[in-house]
N, C-alpha and C positions, 0 to 999 in steps of 0.2 A: 504494500500500500504506500502511495506517495503522499507527502504532506501530512498535515494533521487535521483531525476532525474539529471543526469550529463550534459545533453545536452539541451539547450534551444529549439532545434527542437523537441526533445522528449516531452518536457513540453507542447509546443503548440499543438502537435499531440494528446497527451493524453487529454488535456483540451478540445480540439475541439470534440474529440470522446465522452467525458463525457457530453458535452453540447448538442450534437446531440442526445445522448441517453436520456437526460432530456427532449427533445422535445417530446418524445414518452410517457414519464411518465404521463403527465397530462391526457392522454386518458385512463390510466389504474388505477392510484391511485390518480389522481388529480393534478392540476397545482401547488398547494401549495407545494407539495413534491419537485417538480423540483425547485421551487423558493428557497427552503432551501439550494440548492447547491450553495455555494458562492466560486467561483474560482477567487479570486481577486489578480492579480499580484501586484497591488499597496500596498496591505497589507503585502505581503511577506508570506512565509510559516508559520512563527510563528504566525502572526496575523490571518491567516485563520484557523489554528488549534485551537487557543484560542476561536475564534468565533464559531467554530464547537462544541467545548466542552460546551460552554454556551448554544447553541441551543439544544444540546442533553439533558442538564439538565432541560431546560425550558419545552421541550416536555415531559420529564419524569414526571415533576411536574403536567403538564396538564393531563397526562394519569392517574396518581395516584389519582387525584382529581375527574376526570370523563372521561371515555373512549370516550363518544360522544363529549365532549368539545375538547378533543385531536384531534379527527377526523375532527372537523369543523374548527379548527384554524390553520392557517399557521404561521410559525415562521421564520423570517429572522434576522440574526445578522450581523451588520456591525460596526466594530471597537467598539465592546462591547455595542452597542446600539441595543436594541431588537425592531423589528417591528412586530406587530401582525395584521393579517388580517383574514377575514372570515365572515361568517354569522351564527348566532346562534339563537335558538328559545327562550332560557331563557334570559330575560332582565338583570339578575344579572351576567351572565357569562362573559361579557366583563370586568367588574370590577374584577371578580375572576381571570381571565386570567392575567390581568395586575399585580395583587398582587402576583400571583405565579411566574411571570417572574421577578419581582423586588426582590423576595426572593433568587434568584440565585446569588451566589458570583461572583463578577466581572462585573455585569451589571451596566452600567453608567446611562442609560436612557431607558425608554420604550415608544414607540409611539404606541398608541392603536387605530387602524383603524377597529376594529371589529364592524360589524353591527348586529342589531337585526331585522330580517325581516321574521321570520318563517322558515320553512323547505325549503331547496333547492331541486329542481328536478334534476334527473339524466341528463336531457337535458341541464340544466343550468350549471352543473359541466362540462359536455363535451364541451360546447361552450366556457366556460372560458379557459379551457385547450387548445382549438384550437386557441384562441386569443393569448395566451402566446406563443404557438409554432410559429405562424406566425410572431410575433414581433421578437423573437429570430432568426428566420431564416433570416429575413430582416437585422438584425444587423450584422450577420456573413458576409454578402456580402458588407458591407460598409467598405471600406479600411481605412477610417479616424476615425473609431470608435473602441475602445478597448473593445470589447463586453464582455470579461471575467471579466471586472470590474463592471458589472451590474447584478442585480437580478431583474427578472420580476415576478410579481404575479398578477393574475386577479381574481376579485371577483365580480360577478353580473355585468360584463361589465366594472367595474372600474379597471384600470390598476395602480398598485403600482410599482414604480421604485425606487430601492435603489442602492447604490454603490458609487464609486469615479470617478468623471469625470476629464478628462484632462483640460477641459476649458468649459466656458459657452456655446460656440458654439457647442461643442460635446454634451453637455446635451440638448441643444435646438433641436439638430438633433434627439436624442433618443426620445424626446417628440413628435416631428413631425412624426416619424415613427409610434409610438404607436397610435397617433390620427388618422392616415390614415388607420388603420386596421378596417375593417367592424365589427360592433358590439360594438366598444369601446364607452362608454358613457362619460368617464372622465379619465384624467391621473393625478395621484397624484405623485408628484416628490419629493422624499426624497434624491436625489443625492447630494453629497457634492463635491465641486471643490477641486482638488488636491492642497495642500499647496505648495508654492515654497520652494525649499531646503533652509535650514538655516533661514526660516521665523519663527518669534515667533508665538506660538500657541495663536491666538487671538479669539478662538472660532470656531464654525462650521458655514461655509457658505452654506446654504441650498437653493436650488431653490424653488420658490413659486409653489404651485400646479397649474396645468393647466387643463383646461377642454375641452372636445370635445362634442359639442351639438348634433351630429348626433346619431340617435338611429336606429339600424337595427336589432340587435339580442343581446341576453344576454348570457354571458358565465361565468363559475365559477371555483373556484379552492379550493380543500380541500384535506387533506391527512391523512390517518390513519397510520402514520409512527412513530416509536419510535427511537430516536437517529438520526444520520445523514442520510440525504437522498442520494439516488444513483445519 
């Protein structure tokens, strides 16, 4: 995109359009690709661009190392923290992916949630993408939730949520929405509460992971995408 959006209305319209298009992406190229799209108003344009650049470099490192590793691992970047998710067949690959992410300049921390459980089926990938789509759609209709501040990724029925929450109440509502979607086995919450203005930086306040014990179906997300996702 060239230039900057001059109208907040245009920004909301465009962001919503991109988010809706991301809901379709999981069914085509995997939910992880959609998860890579971080439209976070709290970060501002500069923060979003910086995170997007880091993500592109991490994905390129993964691709140069192994094309299959790149295809299986989803990368989300939030305030220079890298979140890795996915399921790989090689037990050494989670460590390799973390090392490759840490080698990118500007990365402050890497959260490695990559699992090793063998090859994923097409049905698993499609189901995970559908879970992500349903969670995002539900968030859009919640008037008290700033949905653009959140990224959703689903791997084997486990939902990973990252972003910046306005309050603990908003974060709890996101978790509740995710847990109530059929097929979700557990919700891992990496969301951080927005710091008050002029407050000293005392570290990151991160919500504790929450789990959903219901098991109905499995769904998955992976993406063979180089650079930024659509």
